[in-house]
Each structure stands twice: as C-alpha cells, then as structure tokens.
C-alpha positions in Angstrom: -74.3 -32.3 38.7 -75.1 -29.7 36.0 -79.1 -28.9 35.6 -80.0 -27.5 32.3 -81.3 -24.2 32.7 -83.6 -21.7 30.2 -82.7 -19.1 32.7 -80.6 -19.2 35.7 -82.5 -19.8 38.8 -81.7 -18.3 42.1 -83.2 -20.0 44.5 -82.8 -19.8 48.4 -84.0 -22.7 50.8 -85.9 -22.0 54.1 -84.4 -23.9 57.0 -87.4 -25.2 59.2 -85.2 -23.8 62.5 -86.3 -24.0 65.9 -86.2 -20.4 66.2 -88.4 -17.9 64.2 -87.1 -17.1 60.7 -87.7 -14.8 58.0 -88.9 -16.9 54.6 -86.4 -17.0 51.8 -87.5 -17.0 47.9 -86.1 -17.5 44.8 -84.9 -15.2 41.8 -84.6 -15.8 38.1 -82.0 -13.9 35.8 -81.2 -14.3 31.9 -78.4 -16.2 30.5 -75.3 -15.1 30.4 -75.9 -12.6 33.4 -73.3 -11.7 36.8 -74.5 -13.5 39.7 -74.3 -11.0 42.0 -75.5 -10.7 45.7 -78.8 -8.6 46.2 -79.9 -6.7 48.9 -82.9 -7.6 50.8 -86.0 -5.9 49.9 -87.2 -2.8 52.3 -90.4 -3.1 53.8 -91.4 -6.6 52.2 -93.5 -7.7 55.2 -90.5 -10.8 56.0 -91.0 -12.1 52.0 -87.1 -12.2 51.7 -84.3 -13.3 52.9 -82.0 -11.0 55.4 -78.9 -13.3 54.1 -77.1 -12.9 50.0 -79.2 -14.1 47.3 -77.8 -17.5 45.6 -74.7 -17.2 43.2 -73.8 -20.1 40.5 -70.9 -22.4 39.6 -70.1 -23.1 36.2 -69.2 -26.8 36.2 -66.3 -27.1 33.8 -68.0 -30.2 31.7 -71.3 -28.1 31.3 -73.1 -27.3 28.9 -73.5 -23.1 27.9 -75.8 -22.0 30.1 -75.3 -25.0 32.0 -75.3 -24.4 36.3 -74.8 -25.6 39.7 -77.3 -23.7 42.1 -75.6 -22.8 45.3 -77.5 -22.3 48.0 -76.7 -20.1 51.3 -78.6 -20.2 54.6 -80.8 -18.2 55.6 -80.4 -15.6 58.3 -82.4 -15.6 61.8 -84.6 -14.0 64.2 -83.2 -15.6 67.3 -86.3 -15.2 68.8 -88.7 -18.2 71.2 -87.8 -22.0 70.4 -90.9 -23.3 68.5 -93.5 -24.7 70.7 -93.9 -27.7 68.5 -90.3 -28.4 69.1 -90.2 -27.5 72.6 -92.9 -30.0 73.6 -90.5 -33.1 72.5 -87.1 -31.3 73.5 -85.5 -31.6 77.0 -84.6 -28.6 78.3 -80.9 -29.8 78.5 -80.8 -29.7 74.6 -82.4 -26.6 73.8 -79.0 -24.8 74.0 -77.9 -27.6 71.4 -80.9 -26.2 69.2 -79.9 -22.2 69.6 -75.8 -23.3 68.6 -77.4 -25.1 65.7 -79.5 -22.5 64.2 -76.6 -19.8 64.7 -74.3 -22.0 62.9 -76.8 -22.3 60.2 -76.9 -18.3 60.0 -73.4 -18.3 60.1 -72.8 -20.6 57.4 -70.8 -23.1 59.8 -73.2 -26.1 58.6 -70.4 -28.7 59.9 -71.2 -27.0 63.6 -74.9 -26.9 62.6 -74.8 -30.6 61.6 -73.0 -31.5 64.9 -75.3 -29.3 67.1 -78.1 -31.0 65.7 -77.3 -34.7 65.4 -76.6 -34.1 69.4 -80.6 -32.8 69.0 -81.6 -35.9 67.1 -79.6 -38.8 69.5 -81.3 -37.2 72.5 -84.6 -36.3 71.0 -85.0 -39.0 68.4 -88.6 -38.7 68.0 -88.3 -35.0 67.5 -90.2 -33.9 64.1 -88.3 -30.6 64.1 -85.0 -31.7 65.3 -84.7 -34.4 62.3 -85.7 -31.4 59.9 -83.1 -29.3 61.3 -80.7 -32.2 60.4 -81.5 -32.6 57.5 -81.2 -29.2 56.6 -77.4 -29.1 57.8 -77.1 -32.0 55.8 -78.7 -30.6 52.6 -76.0 -27.5 53.0 -73.3 -29.9 52.9 -74.6 -31.4 50.0 -75.0 -34.9 51.5 -78.5 -35.3 49.8 -79.2 -38.7 50.8 -78.7 -38.1 54.2 -80.8 -35.1 53.6 -83.9 -37.1 52.6 -83.4 -39.5 55.1 -83.7 -37.1 57.7 -86.4 -35.2 56.0 -88.6 -38.4 55.8 -87.8 -39.4 59.5 -88.9 -35.8 60.4 -92.3 -36.8 58.2 -92.7 -39.7 59.3 -92.6 -38.2 62.8 -95.0 -35.2 62.0 -96.6 -35.2 58.0 -98.3 -32.4 58.9 -95.4 -29.4 59.2 -95.8 -27.6 55.7 -92.5 -26.3 55.5 -90.9 -29.8 55.6 -92.4 -30.7 52.9 -90.9 -27.9 50.7 -87.8 -28.5 52.3 -87.9 -32.0 50.3 -88.9 -30.4 47.7 -85.7 -28.2 47.3 -83.7 -31.8 47.6 -85.3 -33.0 45.4 -85.0 -29.6 43.0 -81.1 -29.8 43.7 -81.1 -33.7 42.2 -82.9 -32.5 39.1 -86.2 -35.1 40.3 -88.4 -32.3 39.1 -91.5 -34.4 39.4 -90.9 -35.3 43.0 -90.1 -31.9 43.7 -93.2 -30.3 42.5 -95.6 -33.3 44.6 -93.5 -32.3 47.4 -94.1 -28.6 47.3 -97.4 -29.3 46.3 -98.4 -31.2 49.3 -96.6 -28.9 51.4 -98.9 -26.1 50.2 -101.9 -28.6 50.6 -101.4 -27.7 54.7 -100.6 -24.1 54.0 -102.4 -22.5 51.3 -102.0 -19.2 51.8 -97.8 -19.4 52.1 -96.7 -16.8 49.1 -93.4 -18.1 49.1 -94.2 -21.9 48.7 -96.0 -21.0 45.8 -93.1 -18.7 44.3 -90.8 -22.1 44.8 -93.5 -24.2 42.8 -93.7 -21.9 40.0 -89.9 -21.6 40.2 -90.1 -25.7 39.6 -92.7 -26.0 37.3 -91.0 -23.7 35.2 -87.9 -25.5 34.9 -90.6 -28.2 34.5 -91.1 -26.7 31.2 -94.3 -25.6 32.3 -94.6 -21.6 32.1 -98.6 -21.3 32.6 -98.4 -23.2 35.3 -95.8 -20.8 36.6 -97.7 -17.9 36.0 -100.4 -19.2 37.9 -98.1 -19.8 41.2 -96.2 -16.5 40.8 -99.6 -14.8 40.2 -100.9 -16.3 43.9 -97.9 -15.2 45.6 -97.8 -12.0 44.8 -102.2 -12.2 45.4 -101.2 -13.4 48.8 -98.1 -11.1 49.3 -98.4 -7.6 46.9 -95.0 -7.0 48.5 -93.2 -10.1 47.3 -90.3 -8.8 45.6 -89.0 -11.7 44.1 -92.6 -13.2 43.0 -92.8 -9.2 40.9 -89.2 -10.5 39.6 -90.4 -13.5 38.4 -93.3 -12.3 36.6 -91.3 -9.7 34.9 -89.0 -12.5 33.7 -91.8 -14.7 32.5 -93.5 -12.0 30.5 -90.4 -11.5 28.8 -89.8 -14.7 27.5 -93.7 -15.1 26.1 -93.8 -14.6 22.4 -94.4 -11.8 21.6 -93.1 -10.2 24.7 -95.5 -8.8 27.3 -93.9 -6.0 27.3 -96.2 -3.5 29.7 -97.2 -6.4 32.3 -93.1 -7.5 32.7 -92.5 -3.6 32.6 -95.0 -3.6 35.7 -94.2 -6.2 37.6 -90.5 -5.4 37.1 -90.7 -1.9 38.4 -93.0 -3.1 41.6 -89.9 -5.4 42.5 -87.4 -2.7 42.2 -90.0 -0.3 43.6 -90.0 -2.6 46.6 -86.2 -3.1 46.5 -84.9 -5.0 44.0 -81.5 -4.6 42.3 -82.2 -2.9 39.2 -80.7 -5.2 36.4 -79.6 -3.1 33.6 -79.7 -6.5 31.1 -83.5 -6.8 32.1 -84.0 -3.0 31.3 -82.5 -3.2 27.8 -85.4 -6.0 27.0 -88.1 -3.9 28.5 -87.2 -1.1 26.1 -89.6 -0.5 23.2 -88.2 -1.8 19.7 -86.5 1.0 17.7 -88.3 2.0 14.5 -86.8 1.7 11.1 
C-alpha cells in the first residue's frame, strides 16, 4: 500500500534476535533523489546498521512522491544468546536460534521463519522466540502474522522495549501512524535513554505531520548519542524544511553527519548554499 510522503524516509528495523545486534536507524531524503545504498558510519558507537540502507520502489499506481518502503535486515554480531531467552529456551533449540539469526542477516527470511517456528513450537512461552518469528514474518510482508507473534511476545513479557518498538514499525508499514506512535512511545517508557527509539519516533511523528515533535525527538536522539549519524541527518533536513529554512542549523547537523560517516548528498548540499544575490 503506497504511503504519501512529503519527504522520503529510509526506515530500518531492529530485530529482537537472539544474538546481540547493533541498532539500526532511519534516514530521510528529499523527493526525486535517487535511492542509493549508504555505507555504515565510522565510529558511530553502534548507532547504525552494518547492512545496506533501505531502498524505495515506486508503485505504478502511486501518485508523485508516493513510495513503498522496503525493509532490509540488520547485520548481526554472533555473540552470546540473550540470557532472557536462554532461560526459557531448551538447549536443543538453541541451534535453531542461531540459524534463524544468521538467516535474517543473510536475508533468507523464509529460512529464518522456519527456524523461529521450530523455536516457537518447542518453547511456546518464550517471548523472544515469538518476537523473532514476528520479525521474520514482517520481512516476508506477512504483517498480520507479524502483529500476532509480536502481540503474543508482549503478552508473555510486556517489558521488552524493543518488541514494542518493532510492533510500532509494523503499524508504520501498514500506515497506522497513531498505533505506531503509541507502540514506540510505550517502548520508550521502558527504555527512555534509547537514542534509536527516539529517532524512530521522530520519523513517525514527522510523517504524522508534527514536525515540532519530530524535532524534539531527533534532538533527544543526538543528546543521548552525539554520534548518531541519522539523527543529525534528519535534523538537517527538518531545518531545511522550515519556512524560512534554518540554514545554519541545517548546515551544522548535515556536516556533523558527513563527518561521522554519512555519504555526502549533492542535492542536500545545494539547498545548504546561501541564496545568491541579485
């Protein structure tokens, strides 16, 4: 379903996988720009994904500047199993947990789904098993199934912040912006110092048509994580959209983002130049 965008959003998901994952973050671009993969930021304290940024595919029936977001997987750090999951996951199922996590990283979502289904069947009371299956379903665009398993996960354990945030991303994909705001806000109530969640909430409220609230969330993100590339980038674009544009603030945050590893964007830089005289 195409979603009208005044600016194009590069929104990535974070998977609540059974391994320790680097967080992922969204990116905003102006309309009519080409969508190209962005390289990971250098020295960003884990604030960005090691995978590719999202791309956008035009819907033939969509109006001008309407896009469909495509959500790629995050890169994973094959570390130790999450202790919360290990407590409820039988040892015999732990290989399926690792298999599913690796399959998600390799974008083999069908394989990941199969592994996580095995986990859910063997450990039906595991909140994280349901959360992982929900995100595999999300990547397969089975949004009803994604909501179902994320909902079960939250019934089992309503205190996992990232599950609420991921549920918000499902709602965002379905253009249920109020539900998305509610879910991400619930996640932030559990983990108020999560810079990425503030960033995601900023993206959603900006899409909802509330730029002042978006600015507040982006500024919270950079306060919590001064090296958050995408929060700086989003702030720069938000300041460019102001009437009149807040050019000095836009320049400050754009060049901070570039210094931190963001790919320079000629279209944005052209808007940062002072207006030429008569």
